[in-house]
MARNU-593840 format. One line per field, with one value per residue (C-alpha): residue number from 1; residue in one letter; x, y, z. Coordinates in Angstrom, 2 decimals. Layout:
N
drenkol = NUM;...
lumti = A;...
x = X;...
y = Y;...
z = Z;...
This chain:
312
drenkol = 1;2;3;4;5;6;7;8;9;10;11;12;13;14;15;16;17;18;19;20;21;22;23;24;25;26;27;28;29;30;31;32;33;34;35;36;37;38;39;40;41;42;43;44;45;46;47;48;49;50;51;52;53;54;55;56;57;58;59;60;61;62;63;64;65;66;67;68;69;70;71;72;73;74;75;76;77;78;79;80;81;82;83;84;85;86;87;88;89;90;91;92;93;94;95;96;97;98;99;100;101;102;103;104;105;106;107;108;109;110;111;112;113;114;115;116;117;118;119;120;121;122;123;124;125;126;127;128;129;130;131;132;133;134;135;136;137;138;139;140;141;142;143;144;145;146;147;148;149;150;151;152;153;154;155;156;157;158;159;160;161;162;163;164;165;166;167;168;169;170;171;172;173;174;175;176;177;178;179;180;181;182;183;184;185;186;187;188;189;190;191;192;193;194;195;196;197;198;199;200;201;202;203;204;205;206;207;208;209;210;211;212;213;214;215;216;217;218;219;220;221;222;223;224;225;226;227;228;229;230;231;232;233;234;235;236;237;238;239;240;241;242;243;244;245;246;247;248;249;250;251;252;253;254;255;256;257;258;259;260;261;262;263;264;265;266;267;268;269;270;271;272;273;274;275;276;277;278;279;280;281;282;283;284;285;286;287;288;289;290;291;292;293;294;295;296;297;298;299;300;301;302;303;304;305;306;307;308;309;310;311;312
lumti = M;L;S;E;F;A;L;S;P;A;I;F;R;T;A;S;Y;E;S;S;A;V;A;D;L;C;L;R;S;L;G;P;P;L;L;E;D;C;I;V;R;N;L;H;G;G;D;W;L;R;V;I;Q;E;Q;R;D;S;L;H;P;K;A;K;E;L;I;K;K;L;E;K;Q;G;R;L;V;N;H;E;A;M;V;A;T;C;P;A;C;E;V;E;W;E;N;E;T;F;S;S;H;E;Q;S;A;L;A;G;M;I;F;T;R;E;S;K;A;I;R;H;S;G;E;S;L;V;A;C;P;E;T;L;S;T;S;D;F;W;K;D;R;S;C;S;R;R;I;P;R;S;I;D;A;Y;C;K;L;L;E;P;L;L;R;H;A;N;W;I;A;Y;M;D;P;H;L;D;P;S;E;R;R;Y;H;D;F;I;E;L;L;T;H;P;H;L;T;A;R;H;S;K;P;N;M;E;V;H;R;V;A;W;L;G;D;G;R;D;K;S;P;R;K;A;D;I;E;E;K;F;R;K;E;W;S;A;R;L;E;H;S;G;I;T;L;K;V;F;L;W;P;D;F;H;D;R;F;L;A;S;N;L;L;G;L;N;W;S;N;G;F;D;T;T;T;D;T;N;A;R;V;T;V;G;R;L;S;R;G;D;S;D;D;L;Q;L;E;F;S;E;N;S;K;R;H;G;T;P;L;G;F;T;I;G
x = 64.94;62.16;61.35;58.01;57.81;55.08;55.91;54.04;52.86;54.35;57.98;57.50;56.60;59.36;57.87;58.50;62.35;64.53;65.29;64.96;68.69;67.91;64.94;66.88;69.72;67.16;65.01;68.05;69.41;66.17;65.43;68.00;67.27;63.47;64.02;66.35;65.02;61.89;58.21;56.02;52.61;49.80;47.71;44.01;43.17;45.26;44.17;47.76;49.06;45.96;46.47;50.03;49.17;46.51;49.46;51.63;52.39;53.77;55.96;59.89;61.10;62.94;59.62;57.94;60.60;60.56;56.96;56.82;59.67;58.00;54.74;56.37;58.32;55.32;56.76;53.60;51.30;47.76;46.76;43.07;41.83;41.92;39.20;36.21;37.15;40.37;43.04;43.07;46.20;49.73;48.69;45.72;48.00;50.34;47.42;46.43;50.03;50.10;46.90;47.81;51.05;49.07;47.24;50.30;53.82;55.98;59.74;59.57;57.74;59.20;57.50;58.67;61.48;59.04;56.65;59.47;60.61;57.15;54.94;57.25;60.71;60.75;59.38;62.06;60.19;59.77;62.46;62.75;64.58;67.13;68.41;67.23;70.58;71.13;68.00;68.28;65.35;67.02;70.33;69.01;67.99;70.34;72.06;72.21;70.86;71.89;68.59;67.75;67.20;63.65;60.37;59.16;62.22;62.04;58.37;58.85;61.77;59.90;56.49;56.66;57.56;54.78;52.26;53.45;55.56;53.96;56.71;58.63;61.25;63.12;66.45;67.84;69.43;68.53;65.08;63.21;59.89;60.19;63.05;62.49;64.78;62.42;59.45;58.39;59.01;55.49;54.59;56.22;54.32;51.17;51.70;48.41;49.83;49.68;46.40;44.63;45.77;42.96;45.71;48.17;51.74;53.51;55.59;58.50;61.10;64.18;66.28;68.67;67.14;69.11;68.93;71.58;75.07;75.83;77.86;75.04;73.57;71.12;67.70;65.04;62.05;59.37;60.84;61.38;57.78;56.32;57.78;56.64;53.02;52.74;53.90;52.68;49.83;46.88;48.18;48.78;45.43;43.69;45.48;44.81;48.49;49.92;53.71;55.84;59.07;61.90;64.59;68.09;70.96;73.11;73.79;75.04;74.12;70.95;68.73;65.35;64.37;61.23;60.09;60.91;64.00;66.69;68.33;71.44;70.29;73.57;72.67;69.52;65.88;65.91;65.24;66.62;65.57;69.08;68.34;71.96;72.07;72.00;71.54;73.06;70.70;72.07;70.32;71.48;71.95;69.17;71.64;72.46;68.93;67.99;70.96;69.63;66.07;67.75;69.89;67.03;64.61;62.80;64.75;68.17;71.20;73.52;72.58;71.36;67.81;65.52;62.81;59.64;56.11;53.38;51.48;48.56
y = -46.15;-48.62;-50.90;-52.61;-56.09;-58.65;-62.35;-65.18;-67.58;-70.40;-69.19;-70.34;-74.02;-76.55;-78.03;-74.83;-75.52;-77.89;-79.41;-78.63;-77.58;-75.13;-73.71;-73.46;-71.73;-69.23;-68.29;-68.04;-65.30;-63.69;-63.26;-60.75;-57.88;-58.33;-58.18;-55.07;-52.65;-54.03;-54.60;-57.27;-56.48;-58.64;-59.08;-59.19;-57.52;-59.86;-63.22;-63.57;-64.51;-66.55;-68.60;-69.27;-70.19;-72.67;-74.37;-74.60;-78.38;-77.61;-74.80;-75.15;-74.67;-71.49;-70.06;-70.69;-68.97;-65.99;-65.48;-65.57;-62.75;-60.63;-60.77;-60.05;-57.22;-55.44;-55.96;-57.20;-54.57;-55.10;-54.07;-53.94;-56.67;-55.96;-58.40;-60.01;-63.54;-64.68;-65.84;-69.74;-70.59;-69.04;-67.26;-65.62;-64.45;-62.87;-61.20;-59.76;-58.55;-56.62;-55.16;-53.97;-52.57;-50.50;-48.93;-48.32;-49.13;-51.69;-51.99;-55.48;-58.76;-62.24;-65.19;-68.80;-69.86;-71.47;-68.57;-66.15;-68.47;-69.05;-66.06;-63.07;-63.61;-60.09;-58.34;-56.38;-56.04;-59.72;-61.99;-65.46;-66.38;-68.31;-65.24;-62.51;-61.30;-60.33;-58.42;-54.82;-53.87;-55.91;-54.42;-50.83;-50.97;-48.14;-47.88;-44.04;-41.12;-37.60;-35.38;-31.74;-30.10;-29.51;-30.72;-32.22;-34.39;-35.65;-36.43;-38.31;-40.35;-41.25;-42.08;-45.79;-45.01;-42.55;-45.14;-48.20;-47.36;-47.96;-45.54;-42.78;-40.54;-37.75;-37.05;-33.51;-31.55;-28.05;-28.73;-25.52;-24.89;-21.09;-20.98;-20.40;-23.42;-25.73;-24.22;-26.81;-29.76;-29.69;-31.08;-34.32;-34.65;-34.00;-35.59;-36.97;-40.56;-40.18;-38.28;-40.72;-43.84;-45.29;-46.12;-43.41;-44.25;-43.14;-40.03;-38.40;-35.52;-35.64;-32.55;-30.95;-29.46;-26.14;-23.19;-21.14;-21.82;-24.45;-22.21;-22.32;-25.88;-25.33;-27.04;-24.51;-26.93;-24.40;-22.00;-24.92;-26.29;-22.71;-22.69;-26.25;-25.69;-21.88;-23.39;-27.14;-27.55;-26.32;-28.45;-31.46;-31.44;-30.97;-33.54;-36.26;-36.62;-36.69;-36.04;-36.74;-34.35;-35.48;-33.10;-34.48;-32.98;-33.25;-35.13;-34.31;-36.67;-36.63;-39.71;-40.90;-44.19;-46.32;-50.04;-50.59;-48.82;-46.42;-43.59;-41.44;-38.00;-36.03;-32.32;-32.53;-31.97;-28.29;-26.94;-24.35;-22.56;-23.20;-25.61;-26.87;-27.77;-31.63;-33.81;-37.38;-40.00;-43.28;-46.49;-48.19;-51.93;-53.63;-54.01;-50.28;-49.39;-51.43;-50.02;-46.35;-47.26;-48.25;-45.13;-42.85;-44.83;-42.92;-45.18;-44.90;-43.21;-42.67;-39.03;-38.56;-38.28;-36.51;-33.98;-34.10;-33.03;-34.16;-32.02;-32.73
z = 31.99;33.05;30.11;29.65;28.00;27.10;27.43;25.93;28.63;26.48;27.28;30.76;29.62;29.56;26.24;24.62;24.76;23.01;26.46;30.29;30.20;27.41;29.28;32.54;30.79;28.97;31.96;34.20;32.00;31.45;35.22;36.45;33.79;34.38;38.13;37.83;35.21;33.57;34.21;32.55;31.10;32.82;29.66;29.16;32.51;34.52;32.87;31.83;35.28;36.05;33.10;33.77;37.23;36.23;33.99;36.76;36.39;32.82;33.87;34.27;37.91;36.97;35.67;38.72;40.52;38.08;38.21;42.04;42.31;39.64;41.53;44.71;43.49;41.85;38.30;36.93;35.69;34.58;31.10;29.95;27.75;23.96;23.21;25.11;25.32;27.26;24.95;24.67;22.90;21.96;18.70;20.55;23.47;20.56;18.94;22.44;22.90;19.57;20.13;23.49;21.93;19.58;22.39;24.59;23.05;24.52;24.56;22.95;23.03;23.95;22.17;21.67;19.29;17.07;17.00;16.11;13.33;11.80;12.50;13.35;11.68;10.26;13.43;15.08;18.32;18.85;20.16;21.61;24.87;23.08;20.85;23.27;24.05;20.35;19.98;19.43;21.80;24.54;24.09;23.86;27.50;28.34;31.69;31.51;29.48;29.21;28.68;28.62;32.18;31.38;33.15;29.82;29.37;33.20;32.65;29.33;30.87;34.09;32.43;33.08;36.81;37.09;35.82;37.79;40.97;44.25;45.95;44.41;46.48;44.96;46.75;46.34;48.95;47.99;46.34;47.14;45.76;46.16;43.98;40.17;39.08;40.98;40.04;37.48;39.94;40.92;37.50;38.40;41.58;40.01;36.66;34.92;35.08;38.81;39.24;36.94;39.04;41.47;43.95;44.32;45.05;48.29;47.31;49.07;48.87;50.58;51.34;53.98;57.04;56.64;54.17;52.47;51.54;54.27;56.57;58.99;59.17;61.92;61.18;59.69;59.65;60.13;57.41;54.93;55.71;55.12;51.64;50.66;51.97;50.26;46.94;46.64;49.18;46.91;43.69;45.94;47.23;44.03;42.65;45.52;46.18;49.67;49.87;52.72;52.86;54.94;56.08;56.94;58.78;55.61;52.38;48.96;46.09;43.84;43.44;42.53;44.42;43.78;44.27;40.63;39.86;41.41;39.44;40.05;38.95;38.68;38.80;40.70;39.60;38.72;35.31;33.09;30.00;28.62;25.80;25.87;29.46;30.15;33.25;33.23;34.54;35.60;36.38;39.75;40.09;42.16;45.06;44.94;44.60;47.61;49.61;48.66;49.98;53.28;53.30;53.31;55.25;58.05;60.59;58.94;60.76;58.01;57.60;61.25;62.40;59.88;60.67;58.37;57.50;55.35;52.77;50.23
């Protein structure tokens, strides 16, 4: 649901296009998707961004705006250098891109029109801004997925988020680690992609403050906290993960929120051994994702005042 792309620094330069007007049109259409459901690989250990910034005078105004927003939203993700020397020209940046793709697969690569025509005409994973909308890898950015209700399927779908998000929150009103159907959820919270990170993301779980069938909605903070600590504390502490748990008076829908992407998770984060069971995961628009963050912020009053505790 979160697509990772690599972009040649050359696509941000006005001179790479037939005219400034064409550059404006291409960069204007490229921006919204990149800022809604994508991340951009900051190649050669971050030198990609440094080189672009050093060439600021040659950049199109829309390119400057786009780079600034990508950086502000945390959508530039560093990737280690594939060769010792920083690439010095377009061809070398393309070689660096392919080498990084061999190490960790990209969803696609966006190079200049000239480069696509001359060097990569037969490469399906390469497109240019002028024809990007017709490229299969760009059109295949699905807005929804139906996946098995298994922890393996959840982890596979969320791998890019687990590697790169700075904040991840799971909203599931009846998430209970003592129940068998939620037994595997800890694997998401302690996934190797998270534990391997030098800087751990902020992790949250949101559920209702009551237990049972909902006839009695009296807050049961002590009982719920005991369940969470008994089932999860040891694993979280061992993995170096700190988890904030919010207990709300009431809510119904299931979501995943993060600084990079918001998802509607139709059936919640429980799992089953039924191989035919599916959950539908839908990507939220940027506006809806931002609203979701506000809805479940600690100071929000949409669902009343939350109780809470921290474990790990």
